C-alpha positions in Angstrom: 89.3 85.7 92.0 88.6 85.2 95.7 85.9 87.6 97.1 87.1 90.1 99.7 85.3 90.1 103.1 83.7 93.2 104.7 86.0 93.8 107.7 85.5 95.1 111.2 88.5 97.4 110.5 89.6 98.3 114.0 88.0 95.3 115.7 85.5 97.3 117.7 82.6 94.8 117.2 85.0 92.0 118.0 86.1 93.7 121.3 82.5 93.8 122.4 81.9 90.3 121.1 79.0 91.5 118.8 78.1 91.3 115.1 78.2 94.5 113.1 74.4 94.5 112.9 73.9 94.3 116.7 71.3 96.6 118.2 72.1 99.5 120.5 70.6 97.6 123.4 72.7 94.6 122.8 75.9 96.7 122.4 75.2 98.4 125.7 74.7 95.1 127.5 77.9 93.7 126.0 79.8 96.8 127.1 78.6 96.5 130.7 79.4 92.8 130.9 82.9 93.3 129.4 83.6 96.3 131.6 82.5 94.3 134.7 84.8 91.4 133.6 87.8 93.8 133.3 87.1 95.5 136.7 90.0 95.3 139.1 92.5 94.5 136.4 94.1 97.9 136.4 97.9 97.6 136.4 97.9 94.0 135.4 99.7 92.9 132.3 97.5 93.9 129.4 94.6 95.0 131.7 95.0 98.7 131.0 95.3 98.2 127.3 92.1 96.0 127.2 90.2 98.7 129.1 91.3 101.4 126.8 90.4 99.3 123.7 87.0 98.6 125.3 86.3 102.3 125.9 87.4 103.3 122.4 85.1 100.7 120.9 82.2 101.8 123.1 82.7 105.6 122.4 82.5 104.9 118.7 79.7 102.3 118.5 77.4 104.0 121.1 77.2 107.2 119.0 75.1 106.7 115.8 77.1 109.2 113.8 80.5 107.8 114.7 79.2 104.3 114.3 78.0 105.1 110.7 81.4 106.6 110.0 83.1 103.5 111.3 81.0 101.3 109.1 82.1 103.5 106.1 85.7 103.0 107.2 85.2 99.3 106.8 84.1 99.9 103.2 87.1 102.0 102.6 89.3 99.2 103.8 87.6 96.9 101.4 88.2 99.2 98.4 91.8 100.2 98.5 92.1 102.1 101.8 93.4 105.7 101.7 95.0 105.1 98.3 91.6 104.9 96.6 90.0 102.3 94.3 91.9 103.2 91.1 94.1 100.1 91.0 91.6 97.5 91.9 92.2 94.0 93.3 89.9 91.1 94.2 86.3 92.1 93.8 84.2 92.8 96.8 81.6 90.2 97.6 78.1 90.3 99.1 78.5 90.1 102.9 75.4 87.9 103.2 75.8 85.3 100.4 79.5 85.9 99.5 78.7 86.1 95.8 80.5 88.6 93.5 78.2 90.7 91.4 78.7 93.7 89.0 76.3 96.0 91.0 76.8 95.5 94.7 75.6 98.3 97.1 76.7 99.5 100.4 73.4 99.8 102.4 71.9 100.0 105.8 68.6 98.5 106.7 66.8 98.9 110.0 65.1 96.5 112.4 63.1 97.6 115.5 62.0 95.4 118.4 59.9 96.7 121.2 59.9 95.4 124.8 57.1 97.4 126.5 59.4 100.0 128.0 62.4 99.4 125.8 63.1 99.8 122.1 65.9 98.0 120.3 67.2 99.3 117.0 69.4 97.1 114.8 71.3 98.6 111.9 71.9 95.9 109.2 74.8 97.5 107.4 76.7 95.6 104.7 77.6 95.2 101.0 74.7 93.4 99.4 73.8 91.9 96.1 70.3 92.9 94.9 68.6 89.6 95.9 70.1 89.7 99.4 69.2 93.4 99.9 65.6 92.6 99.0 65.5 89.7 101.4 67.1 91.6 104.3 64.9 94.6 103.8 61.7 92.6 103.7 62.7 90.5 106.7 63.7 93.5 108.7 60.4 95.3 107.9 58.2 92.3 108.6 59.9 91.7 111.9 59.5 95.4 112.8 55.8 95.2 111.9 55.3 92.3 114.3 57.3 93.4 117.3 58.5 97.0 116.8 55.3 98.7 118.1 55.4 97.3 121.6 58.1 99.6 123.0 56.8 102.9 124.4 56.9 105.7 123.9 59.2 105.5 120.9 58.3 102.1 119.4 55.6 103.2 116.9 57.6 106.2 115.5 60.8 104.2 115.3 59.0 101.4 113.5 57.5 103.7 110.9 60.9 105.3 110.2 62.6 101.9 109.9 60.0 100.5 107.5 59.9 103.6 105.3 63.7 103.6 105.1 63.7 99.9 104.2 61.0 100.3 101.6 63.0 103.0 99.9 65.9 100.6 99.5 67.8 101.3 102.7 70.2 104.1 103.5 72.2 104.5 100.3 75.2 107.0 100.5 76.1 107.9 97.0 79.8 108.7 97.3 80.7 105.5 99.1 78.7 103.5 96.6 80.5 105.2 93.7 83.8 104.2 95.3 82.6 100.6 95.6 81.7 100.5 91.9 85.0 102.1 91.0 86.8 99.3 92.8 84.6 96.6 91.3 85.1 98.0 87.8 88.9 98.1 88.1 88.8 94.5 89.5 86.9 93.3 86.4 89.4 95.2 84.2 92.3 93.4 85.9 90.5 90.1 85.4 90.4 90.7 81.6 86.7 91.8 81.4 87.0 95.3 79.9 83.4 95.6 78.7 82.0 94.6 82.1 84.4 97.0 83.8 83.3 99.9 81.6 79.6 99.0 82.1 80.1 99.0 85.9 82.0 102.3 85.7 79.1 103.8 83.8 76.7 102.9 86.6 79.1 104.4 89.2 79.4 107.6 87.3 75.7 108.1 86.9 75.3 107.5 90.6 77.7 110.3 91.7 78.7 112.3 88.6 80.4 115.1 90.6 81.8 113.0 93.4 85.5 112.3 94.4 85.6 109.1 92.2 84.1 110.6 89.0 87.5 111.2 87.4 88.6 107.6 87.9 85.3 106.3 86.6 85.5 108.6 83.5 89.0 107.4 82.7 87.9 103.8 82.9 84.9 104.3 80.6 87.1 105.9 77.9 85.7 107.5 74.8 83.5 104.7 73.6 80.0 104.3 74.7 80.0 101.5 77.4 77.5 98.7 77.3 74.5 98.9 79.6 73.9 96.5 82.4 70.5 95.0 83.3 69.3 96.8 86.4 69.2 94.0 89.0 67.8 96.4 91.6 64.4 96.6 90.1 63.5 93.6 92.2 63.5 95.9 95.2 60.2 97.4 94.0 58.4 94.1 94.7 60.0 94.0 98.1 58.8 97.6 98.8 55.2 96.6 98.0 55.4 93.7 100.4 56.8 95.9 103.2 54.2 98.6 102.7 51.2 96.3 102.4 50.5 96.1 106.1 50.3 100.0 106.1 47.6 99.9 103.4 45.8 97.1 105.3 45.9 99.0 108.6 44.6 102.2 106.8 41.8 100.2 105.2 40.8 98.8 108.6 41.0 102.3 110.2 38.7 103.7 107.4 36.2 100.9 107.9 36.2 101.5 111.7 35.7 105.2 111.4 33.0 104.7 108.8 31.2 102.3 111.0 31.4 104.6 114.0 30.1 107.5 111.9 27.2 105.6 110.5 26.4 104.2 114.0 26.3 107.7 115.4 
């Protein structure tokens, strides 16, 4: 079975020439450059259409709420579109390493970079296997520790929010992830792996037992107790400890400094 890619469903990132994880600052720069390149092309063949497409892309990607909804549209396109995930197809692969796993997750991690008077916030959204999710989270947090603090006035607060979100395992919307596991389970069933399919469906049902995909997951599990999968996501705990270690170190240094000042006074 060939893995399915995670698409830019309406081509908004492609129109701006940016990757889906691009920062808000990078998107704004790309929009200004693209708009400048299209200036004066009104009325020319295709010019008006290109400008409308650019404005549609920018209106969506410049708004955090609409951008998140657009990223979720990409997941929907991966998992059966409006018809839902009940029929299955090719399994969805990790967007980083392209491997197919039984327990992928749709996650967003955060990376902050400060530039004295400017703060750049990247959203690393994708479908990840557990190993790639750990690596992306740790890498994003460590980079934020190194260069996220230097943008004022929002750099320090944005850095703390990003690191805490990454250490918790990223932004993890339950209903979309249940949909993803429903698709994955039906894909394995079509591939002649019923036990694996039922085990994946069990994970999805526990994730969102009252959600819109609970009925499909329950039908797939059937009446027999499904097998249990080894929880691959436990490795995220080690990643969380590594991400939070600089916080503990900074607190220890602060305590030592305060203690020294108090004794010296």
